[in-house]
C-alpha positions as CSV (number, residue, x, y, z in Angstrom):
1,M,-105.1,-215.4,31.6
2,V,-105.6,-211.7,31.5
3,L,-106.3,-209.8,28.6
4,D,-104.6,-206.8,27.3
5,A,-106.6,-203.7,25.6
6,H,-105.2,-204.0,22.2
7,A,-108.0,-206.1,20.7
8,N,-108.3,-208.0,23.2
9,A,-106.1,-210.3,22.0
10,G,-103.0,-211.6,24.7
11,T,-102.0,-211.5,27.9
12,V,-100.8,-208.6,29.9
13,T,-96.7,-209.6,29.7
14,D,-97.9,-210.1,25.7
15,F,-98.7,-206.2,26.0
16,L,-95.5,-205.6,28.2
17,D,-93.2,-207.1,25.7
18,R,-95.2,-205.0,23.0
19,L,-94.8,-201.9,25.2
20,A,-90.8,-202.7,25.2
21,A,-90.6,-202.9,21.6
22,R,-88.6,-200.9,19.2
23,S,-91.7,-199.4,18.0
24,P,-94.2,-196.2,18.6
25,T,-97.1,-198.3,19.6
26,P,-98.2,-199.3,21.8
27,A,-96.8,-195.9,24.4
28,G,-97.5,-193.7,27.0
29,G,-101.0,-193.2,25.5
30,S,-102.1,-197.0,26.1
31,V,-100.0,-196.8,29.3
32,A,-102.3,-193.9,30.4
33,A,-105.8,-194.8,28.9
34,L,-105.2,-198.5,30.6
35,C,-104.6,-196.2,34.1
36,T,-108.0,-195.3,33.8
37,A,-109.2,-198.6,33.2
38,Q,-107.2,-200.3,36.1
39,A,-108.8,-197.3,38.1
40,A,-112.0,-197.9,37.2
41,A,-112.0,-201.4,37.8
42,L,-111.0,-200.5,41.6
43,V,-113.8,-198.6,41.8
44,A,-115.8,-201.4,40.3
45,M,-114.9,-203.8,42.7
46,V,-115.5,-201.3,46.0
47,A,-118.8,-200.6,44.4
48,R,-119.8,-204.2,44.2
49,Y,-118.4,-204.8,48.0
50,C,-120.6,-201.5,48.7
51,E,-123.6,-203.2,47.3
52,A,-123.8,-199.9,44.8
53,P,-124.8,-201.6,41.5
54,P,-125.4,-198.6,39.6
55,L,-122.1,-197.6,40.6
56,V,-120.8,-200.9,39.7
57,D,-122.5,-200.4,35.7
58,Q,-120.9,-196.6,35.9
59,A,-117.3,-198.4,36.9
60,E,-117.7,-201.3,34.6
61,R,-118.3,-198.8,31.2
62,L,-115.6,-196.7,31.9
63,V,-113.1,-199.8,31.8
64,A,-114.8,-200.4,28.7
65,R,-113.8,-197.5,27.8
66,G,-110.5,-197.2,28.8
67,Q,-109.7,-200.4,26.8
68,Q,-111.2,-198.6,24.2
69,L,-109.1,-195.6,24.1
70,A,-106.4,-197.5,24.6
71,D,-106.8,-199.0,21.3
72,D,-107.6,-195.7,19.9
73,D,-104.7,-194.2,21.4
74,E,-102.7,-196.6,18.9
75,T,-104.3,-196.4,16.1
76,A,-104.5,-192.4,16.1
77,F,-100.6,-192.5,16.9
78,G,-100.0,-195.1,14.4
79,A,-101.2,-192.5,11.7
80,V,-99.1,-190.2,13.1
81,A,-96.2,-192.4,12.9
82,A,-97.5,-193.3,8.9
83,A,-97.3,-189.0,8.9
84,W,-94.2,-188.8,9.6
85,A,-93.1,-191.7,7.5
86,L,-94.2,-189.4,4.4
87,P,-91.4,-188.7,2.0
88,R,-89.9,-185.2,1.7
89,G,-89.6,-183.4,-1.6
90,G,-90.4,-180.1,-3.0
91,S,-92.3,-177.2,-1.4
92,D,-96.0,-179.3,-2.6
93,G,-94.3,-182.4,-1.2
94,D,-93.2,-180.8,2.4
95,Q,-96.5,-179.0,2.6
96,V,-98.9,-182.1,2.2
97,R,-96.0,-184.3,4.8
98,R,-96.8,-181.5,6.9
99,S,-100.4,-180.9,6.9
100,A,-101.0,-184.6,7.3
101,I,-98.5,-184.1,10.4
102,E,-100.4,-181.8,11.8
103,E,-103.9,-183.7,11.1
104,A,-102.4,-187.1,12.7
105,L,-101.2,-184.9,15.9
106,L,-104.6,-183.4,16.3
107,G,-106.1,-186.8,16.0
108,A,-103.8,-188.3,18.1
109,A,-104.8,-185.9,20.8
110,E,-108.1,-186.6,21.1
111,P,-108.0,-189.8,22.9
112,Q,-105.7,-188.4,25.0
113,A,-108.6,-185.6,26.2
114,R,-110.6,-188.5,26.6
115,V,-108.7,-190.3,28.7
116,V,-108.2,-187.3,30.8
117,E,-112.3,-186.6,31.0
118,T,-112.6,-190.2,32.1
119,A,-110.2,-190.5,34.5
120,I,-112.2,-187.4,35.9
121,E,-115.1,-189.7,36.0
122,V,-113.2,-192.4,38.3
123,L,-112.9,-189.4,40.5
124,V,-116.3,-188.5,40.9
125,L,-116.9,-192.4,41.2
126,I,-114.2,-192.3,44.1
127,D,-115.8,-189.9,46.6
128,R,-119.0,-191.2,45.8
129,L,-118.2,-194.5,47.1
130,R,-115.8,-192.8,49.8
131,P,-118.8,-192.4,52.7
132,A,-120.4,-196.4,52.0
133,A,-116.4,-198.1,51.5
134,K,-115.4,-200.1,54.8
135,A,-111.6,-199.6,56.1
136,G,-110.2,-202.4,53.9
137,L,-111.6,-200.9,51.1
138,L,-110.4,-197.2,51.3
139,A,-107.0,-198.4,50.6
140,D,-108.1,-199.9,47.0
141,L,-110.2,-196.6,46.2
142,V,-106.8,-194.4,47.6
143,A,-104.9,-196.8,44.5
144,A,-107.8,-196.0,42.0
145,G,-107.2,-192.5,42.8
146,E,-103.8,-192.4,42.5
147,V,-103.5,-194.8,39.4
148,A,-106.5,-192.5,37.7
149,R,-104.6,-189.4,38.1
150,A,-101.3,-191.1,36.8
151,G,-103.5,-191.9,33.7
152,S,-104.6,-188.4,33.2
153,A,-101.4,-186.6,33.9
154,I,-99.6,-188.7,31.4
155,A,-102.4,-188.2,29.1
156,R,-102.6,-184.1,29.7
157,M,-98.6,-183.9,29.0
158,N,-99.2,-186.3,25.5
159,V,-102.2,-183.7,24.3
160,E,-99.9,-180.7,25.8
161,S,-96.9,-182.4,23.8
162,N,-98.8,-183.5,20.6
163,L,-100.3,-179.9,20.0
164,R,-97.2,-177.6,21.2
165,G,-96.0,-177.4,17.7
166,L,-99.3,-176.8,15.7
167,P,-100.7,-173.6,14.6
168,D,-103.6,-172.2,16.4
169,S,-106.4,-173.3,15.1
170,D,-110.3,-174.0,16.6
171,R,-109.5,-177.6,17.2
172,R,-106.7,-177.1,18.9
173,S,-107.8,-174.2,20.8
174,G,-110.6,-176.6,22.1
175,L,-108.5,-179.8,23.2
176,L,-106.3,-177.5,24.8
177,R,-109.8,-176.1,27.2
178,R,-110.2,-179.2,27.4
179,M,-107.2,-179.9,29.4
180,G,-107.3,-176.6,31.3
181,V,-105.0,-174.6,29.2
182,T,-107.0,-171.7,28.3
183,R,-104.5,-169.0,27.3
184,G,-100.8,-169.0,25.8
185,R,-98.9,-171.7,23.6
186,P,-98.3,-174.8,26.4
């Protein structure tokens, strides 16, 4: 049985069923995090064949981080859904709701920014392993790289999407800088 990232309970099939449901979570952010975890798991496998224990340890830490980020994303985006569900009403009520939504979107961008950073770490490990990998393992490293880049692209898009309509702030600017957006609105 293969466990999914959500509280380490259930199978991959259970996760896919939850992903396909009409529910705000899990969604693309969880997929991005799990792409990164899968890429790191492939790197760990190749590192074992290359007899590189330090790289195995690093890759396994990245697998665990990716799994945790999938959980973190579900929690954070659950907060976004809850903020959007707040009732509208009057200027004070609308401002409270708007502030809750903005804060929740900023919070939801954080796990996704960490997914991008984790994917970069996976790519660095791939570069370190490439010279030691035999021909049969190079395809696994290529697969790991492609999956890590896909997770990173999804996560980056999520960050930019979450922050697009928010007012400028140090927190927003910091998140965008981490994604490589240095000027202008995304």
